[in-house]
Structures are given as structure tokens and as C-alpha cells.
C-alpha atoms as an extended CHARMM CRD file, in Angstrom:
* protein
*
       210  EXT
         1         1  MET       CA             -0.0030000000        0.0090000000       -0.0330000000  PROA      1               0.0000000000
         2         2  THR       CA              1.4470000000        3.3680000000       -1.0010000000  PROA      2               0.0000000000
         3         3  THR       CA              2.1570000000        5.7480000000        1.8720000000  PROA      3               0.0000000000
         4         4  PRO       CA              0.0160000000        8.8710000000        1.4480000000  PROA      4               0.0000000000
         5         5  PRO       CA              2.0110000000       12.0720000000        1.0270000000  PROA      5               0.0000000000
         6         6  TRP       CA              0.4060000000       13.8820000000        3.9920000000  PROA      6               0.0000000000
         7         7  LYS       CA              2.1310000000       11.4350000000        6.3930000000  PROA      7               0.0000000000
         8         8  TRP       CA              5.2190000000       13.7270000000        6.3030000000  PROA      8               0.0000000000
         9         9  TRP       CA              3.4950000000       17.1270000000        6.2460000000  PROA      9               0.0000000000
        10        10  ASP       CA              3.2990000000       19.5660000000        9.1430000000  PROA      10              0.0000000000
        11        11  ARG       CA              0.0820000000       19.1390000000       11.0510000000  PROA      11              0.0000000000
        12        12  SER       CA             -2.1540000000       21.3060000000       13.2630000000  PROA      12              0.0000000000
        13        13  ARG       CA             -4.9690000000       20.0120000000       15.4790000000  PROA      13              0.0000000000
        14        14  VAL       CA             -7.7810000000       22.5860000000       15.5720000000  PROA      14              0.0000000000
        15        15  LEU       CA            -10.6120000000       22.3430000000       18.1010000000  PROA      15              0.0000000000
        16        16  ILE       CA            -14.2350000000       22.6160000000       16.8610000000  PROA      16              0.0000000000
        17        17  SER       CA            -16.2090000000       24.8090000000       19.1750000000  PROA      17              0.0000000000
        18        18  GLN       CA            -19.7480000000       24.4160000000       17.9450000000  PROA      18              0.0000000000
        19        19  VAL       CA            -21.5070000000       22.4270000000       15.2490000000  PROA      19              0.0000000000
        20        20  ARG       CA            -24.7620000000       23.9080000000       13.9200000000  PROA      20              0.0000000000
        21        21  SER       CA            -27.2600000000       22.0590000000       11.7930000000  PROA      21              0.0000000000
        22        22  VAL       CA            -26.8800000000       23.7490000000        8.4480000000  PROA      22              0.0000000000
        23        23  THR       CA            -27.2560000000       20.9250000000        5.9130000000  PROA      23              0.0000000000
        24        24  GLY       CA            -28.7910000000       18.1690000000        8.0930000000  PROA      24              0.0000000000
        25        25  ASP       CA            -25.7820000000       16.0380000000        7.3660000000  PROA      25              0.0000000000
        26        26  LEU       CA            -23.5800000000       15.7160000000       10.4540000000  PROA      26              0.0000000000
        27        27  GLU       CA            -20.3830000000       15.1120000000        8.5070000000  PROA      27              0.0000000000
        28        28  ARG       CA            -20.9330000000       18.1880000000        6.3460000000  PROA      28              0.0000000000
        29        29  ASP       CA            -22.0120000000       20.3350000000        9.3020000000  PROA      29              0.0000000000
        30        30  THR       CA            -19.0210000000       19.2630000000       11.3390000000  PROA      30              0.0000000000
        31        31  LEU       CA            -16.5990000000       19.9850000000        8.4930000000  PROA      31              0.0000000000
        32        32  LEU       CA            -18.1280000000       23.4780000000        7.9680000000  PROA      32              0.0000000000
        33        33  ALA       CA            -17.7770000000       24.1770000000       11.7080000000  PROA      33              0.0000000000
        34        34  ALA       CA            -14.1440000000       22.9540000000       11.5420000000  PROA      34              0.0000000000
        35        35  LEU       CA            -13.4110000000       25.3180000000        8.6850000000  PROA      35              0.0000000000
        36        36  VAL       CA            -14.8010000000       28.2720000000       10.7470000000  PROA      36              0.0000000000
        37        37  ALA       CA            -12.3730000000       27.2090000000       13.4790000000  PROA      37              0.0000000000
        38        38  ILE       CA             -9.4440000000       26.9210000000       11.0860000000  PROA      38              0.0000000000
        39        39  GLU       CA            -10.0860000000       30.3700000000        9.6610000000  PROA      39              0.0000000000
        40        40  HSD       CA            -10.2140000000       31.7700000000       13.2020000000  PROA      40              0.0000000000
        41        41  ARG       CA             -7.0640000000       30.0900000000       14.4240000000  PROA      41              0.0000000000
        42        42  MET       CA             -4.9130000000       30.0930000000       11.2960000000  PROA      42              0.0000000000
        43        43  GLY       CA             -6.1730000000       33.3570000000        9.8230000000  PROA      43              0.0000000000
        44        44  HSD       CA             -7.9700000000       35.7660000000       12.2000000000  PROA      44              0.0000000000
        45        45  ARG       CA             -5.6540000000       35.1750000000       15.2090000000  PROA      45              0.0000000000
        46        46  ARG       CA             -2.5760000000       35.5710000000       13.0990000000  PROA      46              0.0000000000
        47        47  GLY       CA             -3.7380000000       38.7400000000       11.4100000000  PROA      47              0.0000000000
        48        48  TRP       CA             -3.6160000000       39.8680000000        7.8290000000  PROA      48              0.0000000000
        49        49  ASP       CA             -0.8680000000       39.6900000000        5.1900000000  PROA      49              0.0000000000
        50        50  GLN       CA             -0.3600000000       35.9030000000        5.5880000000  PROA      50              0.0000000000
        51        51  PRO       CA              0.7050000000       33.6680000000        2.7270000000  PROA      51              0.0000000000
        52        52  ALA       CA             -1.7960000000       31.3590000000        1.0040000000  PROA      52              0.0000000000
        53        53  ARG       CA             -1.9780000000       27.8460000000        2.4650000000  PROA      53              0.0000000000
        54        54  LEU       CA             -3.2110000000       24.5200000000        1.1670000000  PROA      54              0.0000000000
        55        55  TRP       CA             -4.2400000000       21.7400000000        3.5510000000  PROA      55              0.0000000000
        56        56  THR       CA             -5.5860000000       18.2430000000        3.5810000000  PROA      56              0.0000000000
        57        57  LEU       CA             -8.2870000000       17.9240000000        6.2260000000  PROA      57              0.0000000000
        58        58  HSD       CA             -8.6430000000       14.8430000000        8.4440000000  PROA      58              0.0000000000
        59        59  LEU       CA            -11.8770000000       14.1390000000       10.3860000000  PROA      59              0.0000000000
        60        60  ALA       CA            -12.1120000000       10.4380000000       11.1320000000  PROA      60              0.0000000000
        61        61  ASP       CA            -14.5920000000       10.9050000000       13.9910000000  PROA      61              0.0000000000
        62        62  VAL       CA            -17.2070000000       13.7140000000       13.8590000000  PROA      62              0.0000000000
        63        63  ASP       CA            -17.5420000000       13.4210000000       17.6490000000  PROA      63              0.0000000000
        64        64  SER       CA            -13.8480000000       14.0210000000       18.3840000000  PROA      64              0.0000000000
        65        65  GLY       CA            -14.2540000000       17.7570000000       18.7540000000  PROA      65              0.0000000000
        66        66  ALA       CA            -11.2340000000       18.4950000000       16.5620000000  PROA      66              0.0000000000
        67        67  ILE       CA             -9.9650000000       18.3940000000       13.0140000000  PROA      67              0.0000000000
        68        68  GLU       CA             -6.4040000000       17.8530000000       11.7780000000  PROA      68              0.0000000000
        69        69  ALA       CA             -5.0940000000       20.1060000000        9.0450000000  PROA      69              0.0000000000
        70        70  ARG       CA             -1.9440000000       19.0350000000        7.3150000000  PROA      70              0.0000000000
        71        71  THR       CA             -0.0700000000       21.6760000000        5.3110000000  PROA      71              0.0000000000
        72        72  MET       CA              0.7640000000       20.7610000000        1.7530000000  PROA      72              0.0000000000
        73        73  PRO       CA              4.3500000000       22.0770000000        1.1490000000  PROA      73              0.0000000000
        74        74  PRO       CA              4.3250000000       25.0570000000       -1.2540000000  PROA      74              0.0000000000
        75        75  ARG       CA              6.9310000000       23.3880000000       -3.4070000000  PROA      75              0.0000000000
        76        76  THR       CA              4.4330000000       20.6720000000       -4.2940000000  PROA      76              0.0000000000
        77        77  TRP       CA              1.8280000000       22.9940000000       -5.7290000000  PROA      77              0.0000000000
        78        78  GLN       CA              3.4570000000       26.4050000000       -6.3250000000  PROA      78              0.0000000000
        79        79  SER       CA              5.8600000000       25.4290000000       -9.1090000000  PROA      79              0.0000000000
        80        80  GLY       CA              6.3150000000       27.9410000000      -11.9000000000  PROA      80              0.0000000000
        81        81  HSD       CA              6.2980000000       31.6970000000      -11.7050000000  PROA      81              0.0000000000
        82        82  HSD       CA              2.7430000000       32.5760000000      -10.7620000000  PROA      82              0.0000000000
        83        83  ARG       CA              2.3410000000       35.8880000000       -8.9170000000  PROA      83              0.0000000000
        84        84  ASN       CA             -1.0630000000       34.9510000000       -7.5910000000  PROA      84              0.0000000000
        85        85  PRO       CA             -1.3710000000       31.7140000000       -5.4820000000  PROA      85              0.0000000000
        86        86  ALA       CA             -4.7640000000       30.9150000000       -6.9640000000  PROA      86              0.0000000000
        87        87  ASP       CA             -3.1280000000       30.7850000000      -10.3870000000  PROA      87              0.0000000000
        88        88  ALA       CA             -0.5260000000       28.4050000000       -9.0440000000  PROA      88              0.0000000000
        89        89  LEU       CA             -3.2640000000       26.2650000000       -7.5650000000  PROA      89              0.0000000000
        90        90  MET       CA             -5.1090000000       26.1740000000      -10.9040000000  PROA      90              0.0000000000
        91        91  ALA       CA             -1.8910000000       25.2580000000      -12.7840000000  PROA      91              0.0000000000
        92        92  HSD       CA             -1.2050000000       22.4560000000      -10.3120000000  PROA      92              0.0000000000
        93        93  ALA       CA             -4.6990000000       21.0430000000      -10.5940000000  PROA      93              0.0000000000
        94        94  ALA       CA             -4.7070000000       21.2040000000      -14.3930000000  PROA      94              0.0000000000
        95        95  ARG       CA             -1.7340000000       18.8270000000      -14.4280000000  PROA      95              0.0000000000
        96        96  LEU       CA             -3.6530000000       16.1210000000      -12.4780000000  PROA      96              0.0000000000
        97        97  PRO       CA             -5.5890000000       13.3250000000      -14.1920000000  PROA      97              0.0000000000
        98        98  ASP       CA             -9.2780000000       13.9060000000      -14.7180000000  PROA      98              0.0000000000
        99        99  PRO       CA            -11.3340000000       12.5920000000      -11.7670000000  PROA      99              0.0000000000
       100       100  PRO       CA            -13.3680000000        9.4260000000      -12.4970000000  PROA      100             0.0000000000
       101       101  ALA       CA            -17.0630000000        9.9780000000      -13.1410000000  PROA      101             0.0000000000
       102       102  GLY       CA            -19.7600000000        8.4690000000      -10.9750000000  PROA      102             0.0000000000
       103       103  ALA       CA            -17.5710000000        7.7130000000       -7.9220000000  PROA      103             0.0000000000
       104       104  PRO       CA            -19.6260000000        6.4770000000       -4.9740000000  PROA      104             0.0000000000
       105       105  MET       CA            -20.1310000000        8.5960000000       -1.8530000000  PROA      105             0.0000000000
       106       106  VAL       CA            -17.5530000000        7.9220000000        0.8640000000  PROA      106             0.0000000000
       107       107  ARG       CA            -17.8500000000        8.6140000000        4.5640000000  PROA      107             0.0000000000
       108       108  PHE       CA            -14.9180000000       10.5580000000        6.0180000000  PROA      108             0.0000000000
       109       109  ALA       CA            -14.3230000000        7.8030000000        8.5810000000  PROA      109             0.0000000000
       110       110  ASP       CA            -13.8420000000        5.3000000000        5.7140000000  PROA      110             0.0000000000
       111       111  SER       CA            -11.1770000000        7.4050000000        4.0110000000  PROA      111             0.0000000000
       112       112  PRO       CA             -7.4640000000        6.9230000000        4.6290000000  PROA      112             0.0000000000
       113       113  ASP       CA             -6.5360000000        8.7250000000        7.9140000000  PROA      113             0.0000000000
       114       114  GLY       CA            -10.0230000000       10.1360000000        8.0160000000  PROA      114             0.0000000000
       115       115  LEU       CA             -9.2860000000       12.3210000000        4.9780000000  PROA      115             0.0000000000
       116       116  ALA       CA            -12.2730000000       14.6130000000        4.5860000000  PROA      116             0.0000000000
       117       117  GLY       CA            -11.0960000000       16.9850000000        1.8590000000  PROA      117             0.0000000000
       118       118  VAL       CA             -8.7000000000       19.7490000000        0.9420000000  PROA      118             0.0000000000
       119       119  ALA       CA             -8.8280000000       23.4480000000        1.7830000000  PROA      119             0.0000000000
       120       120  PHE       CA             -7.1890000000       26.6080000000        0.4070000000  PROA      120             0.0000000000
       121       121  MET       CA             -6.9690000000       29.8830000000        2.3460000000  PROA      121             0.0000000000
       122       122  ALA       CA             -5.8610000000       33.1040000000        0.7270000000  PROA      122             0.0000000000
       123       123  GLU       CA             -6.2870000000       36.8360000000        1.0380000000  PROA      123             0.0000000000
       124       124  GLY       CA             -7.4220000000       39.2820000000       -1.6400000000  PROA      124             0.0000000000
       125       125  PHE       CA             -9.7650000000       42.1390000000       -2.4310000000  PROA      125             0.0000000000
       126       126  SER       CA            -13.4840000000       42.2550000000       -3.1420000000  PROA      126             0.0000000000
       127       127  VAL       CA            -15.8460000000       44.8540000000       -4.5040000000  PROA      127             0.0000000000
       128       128  PRO       CA            -19.6590000000       44.6110000000       -4.3000000000  PROA      128             0.0000000000
       129       129  PRO       CA            -21.0750000000       43.7840000000       -7.7470000000  PROA      129             0.0000000000
       130       130  ALA       CA            -23.2970000000       46.9140000000       -7.5970000000  PROA      130             0.0000000000
       131       131  LEU       CA            -20.1410000000       48.9880000000       -7.6100000000  PROA      131             0.0000000000
       132       132  LEU       CA            -18.7670000000       47.3970000000      -10.7630000000  PROA      132             0.0000000000
       133       133  THR       CA            -19.5830000000       48.4490000000      -14.2650000000  PROA      133             0.0000000000
       134       134  ALA       CA            -21.0860000000       45.9290000000      -16.6760000000  PROA      134             0.0000000000
       135       135  GLU       CA            -17.7020000000       45.6430000000      -18.3720000000  PROA      135             0.0000000000
       136       136  GLN       CA            -15.9500000000       45.0620000000      -15.1010000000  PROA      136             0.0000000000
       137       137  ARG       CA            -18.4500000000       42.3600000000      -14.1110000000  PROA      137             0.0000000000
       138       138  THR       CA            -17.8190000000       40.6060000000      -17.4270000000  PROA      138             0.0000000000
       139       139  ARG       CA            -14.0330000000       40.7900000000      -16.9040000000  PROA      139             0.0000000000
       140       140  ALA       CA            -14.4010000000       39.4760000000      -13.3170000000  PROA      140             0.0000000000
       141       141  ALA       CA            -16.5380000000       36.5610000000      -14.6380000000  PROA      141             0.0000000000
       142       142  ASP       CA            -13.6920000000       35.7510000000      -17.0030000000  PROA      142             0.0000000000
       143       143  GLY       CA            -11.2230000000       35.5260000000      -14.1040000000  PROA      143             0.0000000000
       144       144  GLU       CA             -9.7050000000       38.9790000000      -14.2820000000  PROA      144             0.0000000000
       145       145  ARG       CA             -8.9380000000       40.5780000000      -10.9220000000  PROA      145             0.0000000000
       146       146  VAL       CA            -10.7840000000       43.8670000000      -11.3710000000  PROA      146             0.0000000000
       147       147  ALA       CA            -10.9880000000       44.4990000000       -7.6030000000  PROA      147             0.0000000000
       148       148  LEU       CA             -7.2270000000       44.8850000000       -7.2010000000  PROA      148             0.0000000000
       149       149  ASP       CA             -7.1670000000       48.6020000000       -8.1970000000  PROA      149             0.0000000000
       150       150  HSD       CA            -10.7650000000       49.5150000000       -7.4710000000  PROA      150             0.0000000000
       151       151  PRO       CA            -11.1570000000       52.4870000000       -5.1070000000  PROA      151             0.0000000000
       152       152  GLU       CA            -13.9800000000       50.7440000000       -3.1930000000  PROA      152             0.0000000000
       153       153  ARG       CA            -12.1010000000       47.4630000000       -2.6610000000  PROA      153             0.0000000000
       154       154  THR       CA            -12.1560000000       45.6920000000        0.6950000000  PROA      154             0.0000000000
       155       155  GLU       CA             -9.6860000000       43.1580000000        2.0250000000  PROA      155             0.0000000000
       156       156  ILE       CA            -11.1440000000       39.6500000000        2.3150000000  PROA      156             0.0000000000
       157       157  ARG       CA             -9.8360000000       36.3120000000        3.5590000000  PROA      157             0.0000000000
       158       158  THR       CA            -11.4070000000       33.3170000000        1.8660000000  PROA      158             0.0000000000
       159       159  LEU       CA            -11.1570000000       29.6840000000        3.0020000000  PROA      159             0.0000000000
       160       160  THR       CA            -12.5320000000       27.3130000000        0.3720000000  PROA      160             0.0000000000
       161       161  ALA       CA            -12.6930000000       23.5860000000        0.7600000000  PROA      161             0.0000000000
       162       162  VAL       CA            -13.9140000000       20.6470000000       -1.2900000000  PROA      162             0.0000000000
       163       163  ASP       CA            -14.5970000000       17.3230000000        0.4390000000  PROA      163             0.0000000000
       164       164  ILE       CA            -13.7890000000       13.9190000000       -0.9380000000  PROA      164             0.0000000000
       165       165  ASN       CA            -17.3390000000       13.7060000000       -2.3730000000  PROA      165             0.0000000000
       166       166  GLY       CA            -16.9680000000       16.9200000000       -4.2900000000  PROA      166             0.0000000000
       167       167  ARG       CA            -19.0870000000       19.1680000000       -2.0600000000  PROA      167             0.0000000000
       168       168  VAL       CA            -17.9160000000       22.7170000000       -1.5870000000  PROA      168             0.0000000000
       169       169  TYR       CA            -17.5010000000       24.8710000000        1.5420000000  PROA      169             0.0000000000
       170       170  HSD       CA            -16.7500000000       28.6030000000        1.9470000000  PROA      170             0.0000000000
       171       171  VAL       CA            -15.7060000000       30.6890000000        4.9440000000  PROA      171             0.0000000000
       172       172  GLN       CA            -15.1740000000       34.4090000000        4.1610000000  PROA      172             0.0000000000
       173       173  ARG       CA            -14.1110000000       37.2870000000        6.3840000000  PROA      173             0.0000000000
       174       174  PHE       CA            -13.9600000000       40.8920000000        5.3290000000  PROA      174             0.0000000000
       175       175  ARG       CA            -11.5040000000       43.0130000000        7.3170000000  PROA      175             0.0000000000
       176       176  ASP       CA            -13.0450000000       44.1770000000       10.6590000000  PROA      176             0.0000000000
       177       177  GLU       CA            -16.1290000000       41.9240000000       10.1280000000  PROA      177             0.0000000000
       178       178  ASP       CA            -17.3090000000       38.5620000000       11.4010000000  PROA      178             0.0000000000
       179       179  PRO       CA            -16.9520000000       35.5770000000        9.0810000000  PROA      179             0.0000000000
       180       180  THR       CA            -19.6920000000       34.0230000000        7.0500000000  PROA      180             0.0000000000
       181       181  ALA       CA            -19.8700000000       30.2970000000        6.1970000000  PROA      181             0.0000000000
       182       182  ARG       CA            -21.8430000000       28.2640000000        3.7430000000  PROA      182             0.0000000000
       183       183  THR       CA            -21.7630000000       24.9210000000        1.9370000000  PROA      183             0.0000000000
       184       184  GLN       CA            -22.8180000000       24.0210000000       -1.5880000000  PROA      184             0.0000000000
       185       185  ASP       CA            -23.3280000000       20.7790000000       -3.4860000000  PROA      185             0.0000000000
       186       186  THR       CA            -21.2450000000       22.1660000000       -6.3310000000  PROA      186             0.0000000000
       187       187  ASP       CA            -19.4610000000       25.3620000000       -7.3350000000  PROA      187             0.0000000000
       188       188  ARG       CA            -18.1750000000       26.2230000000      -10.8030000000  PROA      188             0.0000000000
       189       189  GLY       CA            -15.5580000000       28.7300000000       -9.4940000000  PROA      189             0.0000000000
       190       190  ARG       CA            -11.8930000000       28.4200000000      -10.3100000000  PROA      190             0.0000000000
       191       191  VAL       CA            -10.6670000000       27.5290000000       -6.8370000000  PROA      191             0.0000000000
       192       192  PRO       CA            -13.3740000000       24.8970000000       -6.1400000000  PROA      192             0.0000000000
       193       193  TRP       CA            -12.6340000000       23.3460000000       -9.5180000000  PROA      193             0.0000000000
       194       194  ALA       CA             -8.9630000000       23.1000000000       -8.6290000000  PROA      194             0.0000000000
       195       195  LEU       CA             -9.5990000000       21.7690000000       -5.1220000000  PROA      195             0.0000000000
       196       196  GLY       CA            -12.0720000000       19.2120000000       -6.4400000000  PROA      196             0.0000000000
       197       197  ARG       CA             -9.4080000000       17.7610000000       -8.7640000000  PROA      197             0.0000000000
       198       198  ILE       CA             -6.8810000000       17.6130000000       -5.9030000000  PROA      198             0.0000000000
       199       199  ALA       CA             -9.3680000000       15.9920000000       -3.4860000000  PROA      199             0.0000000000
       200       200  ALA       CA            -10.3380000000       13.4480000000       -6.1540000000  PROA      200             0.0000000000
       201       201  GLN       CA             -6.7210000000       12.2540000000       -6.3650000000  PROA      201             0.0000000000
       202       202  PHE       CA             -6.6340000000       11.5110000000       -2.6150000000  PROA      202             0.0000000000
       203       203  ARG       CA            -10.0250000000        9.8680000000       -2.0830000000  PROA      203             0.0000000000
       204       204  PRO       CA            -10.1910000000        6.0610000000       -1.7290000000  PROA      204             0.0000000000
       205       205  THR       CA            -11.0020000000        4.1520000000       -4.8640000000  PROA      205             0.0000000000
       206       206  GLU       CA            -13.2110000000        1.6440000000       -3.0730000000  PROA      206             0.0000000000
       207       207  ARG       CA            -15.6780000000        2.0170000000       -0.2670000000  PROA      207             0.0000000000
       208       208  LYS       CA            -15.0540000000       -0.0610000000        2.8240000000  PROA      208             0.0000000000
       209       209  GLU       CA            -17.5650000000       -2.6350000000        3.8200000000  PROA      209             0.0000000000
       210       210  SER       CA            -19.4380000000       -1.7460000000        7.0070000000  PROA      210             0.0000000000
């Protein structure tokens, strides 16, 4: 059996303070609560101007009260000369094989080392859509970073995750505001697309018998 790469990565154990019923699925609700805790500890408490980070998330027992985040070394996914870490993430994901279609749902506890998914946290700028021109909204939809030089821009920290079943989670915090959190069945955004491909490479190929 091949040793998974995260065995050698730096790890952090993050306590989960409160799990709210958001989706009605305990695994998903626990992972969302865990991501809120990760953003607070690894982002908010450390302050702004932090580098982008990519983690594997391990949650073998939803009743354990904690999640383990293992840091993927930057050298494994930031190859090349990309100024923006999201571009580096996209380039890394594009080199991976296409995920298999129709893969069965897998419980986190049945995944190697309780692997629940992968998460990417980065800082940037945001502008409310109402303050963008039609041209700027079109350019933004095409992936251009129109907020970077906009006079009404606001700093934002975004933690995006995709679990091993392809479901998407977001935690966002604007500077000087409380975070917001949500989960989606799918997301066509660039970062969720990249994370989905990475998560698919790590998920087990067969479901364990109960």
C-alpha cells in the first residue's frame, strides 16, 4: 500500500467549538464548523498579510471535537512563476488526471486517515457587484482581478474547501467583520474546480464494507 504524502507534512490540530445544523448532514455540518475554526485560528488570530496555504483535512470521527489540518508544502503546488497563489493552484490542478465519473459517496471515517477533503486559504480584495460596471463584471466573470485597483475594494480572507465527495465549503471574512460560512453541493468557481481535482486524487477508490 502506497504511503499517502500527507504522512510527512506539518500538522495542526484545531478544536471545533460548535457544530450547527446547516445541511442536516452531520459530517458536512461538522466539516463546515471545523473550517470556521481553522479560519479563526490560522487566519484571524494571526492577522492579515499571511501567505496562501493549502491543507488536507482529516476528520475520522465527527464526535472527536477537533480536526487535523496538514499543510501541503508550497513546493508541491506552487511550481512555476505565478504571482497569484490561486493561479498556481489552478496550474497544479490542471496537471492532475481527470477525476473518475460516478464515484460512490464515501464517509470521512472510511477514508485513509479520515481524509475529509482539501482546503485553500488566501487573502485578496473584493468589490460589491453593484459598484462594478457591466464591463468590469464581465471581466471578473472571465477571471480577471478587477478589484485589485478598485477604489472601493475591501480586504477579504477566503477559506474554500472541497470534500472527498466533491461538495464545496466557503468561509469568508472581510476586514473588521465577522466571518460568514456556507456549503454548496457544487461550485463552478476556479478555486473549487482546482480543489475538487486535488481531492479526487486523494479519495479512496473503493468504499469499505461496514
